[in-house]
TORTIBA-306023 format. One record per residue: x, y, z negated of N, C-alpha, C, O in turn. Coordinates in steps of 0.001 Angstrom, whole numbers, plus 500000, padded with zeros to 6 digits. Layout:
! TORTIBA-306023
XYZXYZXYZXYZ/...
***
This chain:
! TORTIBA-306023
976523095384013772977607094051013062977835092762012559978609091846012838/976607093021011428975895091596010812975103090828011913975248089636011642/974448090937012862973859090155013623974880089695014781974623088593015266/975885090307015243977340089806015916978118088633015745978610087672016338/977947089353014302979119088190013300977863086821012637978350085857012045/976644086891012786975969085973012511975630085008013807975371083813013663/975662085662015080975859085261016593976793084243016288976558083046016121/978248085041016213979548083877016362979634083133015335980548082310015294/978924083214014511979356082072013432978644080953014155979254080061014745/977376081032014089976019079967014729977095079203016375977221077994016566/977649080214017224978185079548018433979012078305017311978825077090017249/979553078812016857981068077873016227980500077077015232981336076303014766/979618076996014833979136075694014400978482075091014949978034074222014201/977754074932016834977442074788017859978521074002017702978556072849017273/979404074694018075981385074156018812981413072995017537981651071826017843/981228073262016470982487072316015611981151070919015997981444069724016029/979876071419016221978864069720015747979826069211017268980770068439017105/979568069589018328979707069374019151980989068958019604981056068318020653/982161069272018866983643068838018677983358067215017603983861066117017842/982816067416016933982405066327016491982163064985016920982797063937016797/981064065298017464980664064533018736981393063880019850981473062682020123/981779064654020288982944064643020852984428063522020832984838062754021702/984958063833019459985987063080018759985740061847018440986508060884018431/983656061974017943983927060176017048983707059161019204984053058051019606/983138060113019764982773059627020768984308058689021392984694057521021342/984687059637021807986180059306022574987126058270021451987763057335021937/987151058493020104987741057410019108987214056142019740987861055312020379/985910056137019446985234054784019554986269054268021179987244053516021190/985875054702021921985890054671023421987596054414023384987901053405024020/988647055060022825989661054645022826990471053602022309991098052773022969/990381053757020529990363052567019660989868051326019295990338050208019085/988276052101019275987554050722019105986797049677019826986378048632019329/986656050092021125986162049181022217987147048189022710986872047072023148/988853048952022542989822048003022918989825046701021889990938046187021789/988811046101021135989678045401020309988193044571019856987958043780018942/987292045177021001985842044064020895986468042841021108986623042056020173/986882042568022349987088040518022429987745040000021392988052038836021650/988169040404020131988610040314019127988021040421017901988543040234016802/986573040827018235984824040440017222984825039328017029984477038824018097/984982038644016394983877037046015993982046036979015040981438038002014726/981818036345014920980594036119014329981162036437012778980472037142012043/982063036054012446982769036449011138983501037465010517983832037428009332/983795038500011406984354039560011363983945041257011747984346042361011377/982839040692012773982653041643013230981585042495012690980870043225013376/981523042355011422980227042722010429980905043928010058980426045027010338/982056043786009407982599044456008621983269045690008921983469046689008229/983635045340010355984516046717011167983416046902011859983641047035013062/981855046983011427981151047890012685980037048272011431979965049384010906/979385047365011159977928047706009894978124049020009717977587050014010208/979346048793008601979220049991007583979984051696008167980007052814007651/980434051221009250980763052457009635979723053127010540979664054346010705/978627051920011310977772052817012116976399053614011125975684054568011430/976426052632009674975515053280008979975542054100008423974584054673007904/976830054422008375977118055447007828977180056795008759976729057779008171/977591057013009932977689057544010851976577058202011090976525059420011263/975164057062011122973900057516011641973062058481010491972303059425010711/973411057995009422972912058829008174973584060273008627972891061289008585/974884060317009038975294061986009306974931062798010341974674063997010450/974976061729011176974634062583012612973441062760012788973033063771013360/972666061846012349970944062607012130970791063873011890970137064618012620/971463064277010701971155065329010196971978066527011260971418067559011629/973568066100011693974202066967012436973236067295014122973317068064015080/972608066466013782971770066612015686970690067794014914970847068964015265/969846067553014103969187068654013859969324069782013564968549070736013621/970584069663013157971699071065012796971668071825014468971039072805014866/972633070896015193972303071319016576971444071516017215971722072344018082/970072071028017270969074071360017883968955072896017607969145073797018424/968702072980016662968303074768016132969426075351015823969304076119014868/970670075269016350971803076384016564971651076297018202971393077416018646/971715075552018962971217075792020381969848076340020843969663076401022059/969201076607020292967790077103020180968075078665019877967611079527020624/968918079016018661968839080402018408970080080982019317970156082054019918/971023079909019210972005080709020602971103081116022000971063082139022684/970502079989022065970238080915023569968933081837023447968812082701024316/967952081747022468967672082937022206968184084040021959967407084993022022/969845084378021542970249085763021524970754085847022857971020086997023209/971016084688023933971827085140025210971080084897025932971488084802027090/969833084700025717968462084379026682968482085832027915968301085516029091/968674087163027632969129088154028894970759088135029102971324089226029184/971767086556029216972751087024029610973043085735030474972581084614030262/973512085942031031974182084452032031974906083651031089975347082559031448/975067084056029977975360082948028905974722081671028296975220080679027764/972824082226028691972365081035028064972062079699028654971282078839028246/972894079706029770972894078608030593973760077408029653973718076196029865/974317077898028882975798077121028303975009076303026891975206075100026713/974079077148025907973004076935025166972354075972025173972216075253024184/971797075755026352970643074933027076971404073612027653971057072499027257/972144073726028322973225072828028656973206071601027425972828070432027511/973888072516026010973815071270024925972974071083024500972987070007023902/971783071782024439970570071631023745969788070153024864969686069027024376/969343070440026268969398068912026735970407067873026569970132066716026889/971900068274025951972312067084026679971976066120024569971829065007024065/972016067069024313971466066487022932969998065605022789969803064529022224/969425066141023234968418065522023798968401064048023947967872063121023334/969424064204025327969599063136026130970206062371025113969737061298024733/970973062753024772971885061885023659971019060838022431971024059617022274/970325061935021706969201061767021288968215059952021539968009058823021093/968058060521022151966307059487023010967527058310023738967141057159023531/968759058356024453969345057460024292969922056662023023970137055451023067/970110057315022092970444056046020516969199055430020489968850054249020496/968361056926020443966891055997019336966351054623019953966146053537019410/966154055150021599965488054117022426966207052664022458965646051584022268/968149052977022858968705051645023225969699051093022270969908049942021886/970268052260021985971358052064020303971337051586019205972264050951018702/969960051903018543969821051567017232969298050081017552969869049257016838/968223049439018571968121048396019007969388046926018482969316045836017914/970415047775019097971827046749019205971932047133017926971736046161017197/972182048241017248972851048688015829971873047641014893972466047233013894/970784047250015015969968046571013895970080045062014317969721044167013552/970532044847015419970654043722015578971869043353014959971783042433014146/973085043903015172974387043596014324974109043693013199974699042817012567/973350044467012422973299045118011302972250043401010459972038043135009276/972069043045011057970865041708010682972017040685010677972194039789009851/972553040900011447973978039688011481973572038544012366972730037673012149/974537038775013663974749037746014697975440036671014389976611036633014011/974426035459014614975816033926014429975672033272015666976201032161015686/975026033682016871975757033096017951976751034037018880976528035121019420/977881033242018860979172034062019687978669034414021005979284035347021522/977736033931021676977429034762022665976499035495023104976449036153024143/975459035316021953974720036486021127975645037571021240975637038316022220/976615037724020077977533038492019647978133039241020946977928040443021113/978904038447021884979200039361022993978121039895024269978409040513025293/977361039617023995976304040585024746975854041628024104976001042798024457/975191041167022972975109042762021839976663043835022249976567044922022818/977409043488022001978345044209021990978692044874022975979061046033022781/978669044252024508978993044811025482977906045656026136978200046683026748/976716045250026015975765046285025922975938047752025064975857048858025599/976184047524023679976276048405022775977827049378023016978219050209022197/978306049150023883979414049596024203979475050472026027980318051278026420/978509050031026634977844050195027491976775051369027526976756052178028454/976122051402026744975696052604026215976556053567025515977132054531026020/976572053140024136978154054096024482978953054814025185979452055876024812/979103054332026134980262055295027062979310055977028070979749056798028876/977719055560028012977371056987028427976919058095027816976695059204028299/976759057554026284976512058858025239977471059218024754977272059996023821/979170058853025113980010059928025177979950060626025982980040061778025556/979805060550027314979472061170028329979085062309028411979634063312028867/977683062082027757976522063071027081977578063845026069977575065050026322/978392063527025096978684064398024478979927065253024746980237066254024100/980650064695025861981673065405026375980613066746027147980562067896026712/979981066321028141979826067765028600979044068471027388979033069674027649/978229068171025882977725069134025508979173070019024595978974070852023710/980230069689024959981507069955024216982316070589025630983217071369025323/982203070455026566982352071304027478981649072515027948982216073413028570/980302072513027610979442073476027681979625074625026866979596075778027294/979881074175025263980626074635024097981747075489024472981790076708024306/982944074520025157984312075513025508984221076480026496984933077481026420/983118076257027798982364076969029048982051078516028216982481079599028612/981232078314027031980644079013026699981625080478025784981327081670025708/982692079805025278983734080692024540984518081010025859984656082213026082/984998080234026675985696080494027817984992081729028574985586082689029066/983939081560028567983343083021029410983769084034028447984829084659028488/982873084133027606983440085059026155984458085793026519984561086959026901/985214084915026338987068085354026654987011086255027459987115087461027237/986752085429028981987121086324029969986371087263030194986808088241030801/985088087211029776984413088548029895984982089997029754985081091015030438/985425089377028028986175090742026667987360090549028021987132091351028927/988348089785028231989684090390028697989465091118030236990148092061030636/988350090460031014988323091433032219986930091708032412986371090816033050/986015092887031981984918093865032180984615093386033797985319092846034651/983552093747033775983190093718035302981483093544035120980971092910034197/980771094205036140979500094586035611978889095487035200979088096665035494/978158095115034550977381096415033378978671097065032586979166098177032771/979015096189031779980364096607030778981513097284031657982452097789031042/981504097336033243982817098240033597981953099367034407982642100215034974/980679099476034525979950100588034673979927101825034181980144102908034724/979572101474032831979261102049031730980188103326031209981288103085030711/979835104343031304980917105283030996981741105260029128981277105065028004/982853105512029565983350105705028149982609106543027397981979107375028049/982526106569026572981979107415025384982865108547024746983644108224023849/982818109363025001983428110777024982984052110878023610983146110589022829/984981111103023037985372110709021790984936112643021324984829113599022093/984821112604020181984154113710019275985080114890019349986246114600019079/984833116260019674985871117246019892985566117537018523984546117225017908/986945118409017961986871118837016899987015120387016659988157120830016545/985893121279016570985158122340016521986139123446015388986360123277014188/986555124500016231987014125280015254986299125854014118985212126421014223/986976125682012977986340126221011442985769128218011936986534129039012443/984388128455011594984170129960011316983382130082010376982464129316010083/983742131193009777983111131237008159982169132057008580982256133016009347/981229131598008006979874132345008024979839133713007489980407134066006455/979290134296008091978993136299007112978022136275006675977076135503006832/978160137122006080976730137521004966975925138564005927974876139078005539/
***
């Protein structure tokens, strides 16, 4: 029972983290990217740098939690078909992390240092948004994998098939008639 509870809490934690990435990413695409054309060398810093700096600190730790959680979920499900869901999440986290580390951080650093040329600002913002769209796609795949995991578990519980359906029902213990022991 305790193992099942920890297993479920771990899966929920991984889904929470994937949801946080999904929400952050789609918030960028839907609400921040559309105003990029209004950003200038005089106003982009306050609109961009403090938020990205705070997000980087937070998501660095959350990414580590996700990697550990995905490995734990994979190990717990290694003998079932469900193992592929945390494997997809793990690979998605690794891919998004590599994209962030080797491409996005470069643009973050340049914007944090201060861009004074309007043309360079447009180039950096365009490249930053393009790479972030890829990252949002990876975050979406992670979320879909976790949603698939829980949907798969729910459907399996509602419609057992395979091994679960073949197992005979455990007979209920029968009541025994009380018999007095005779000396």
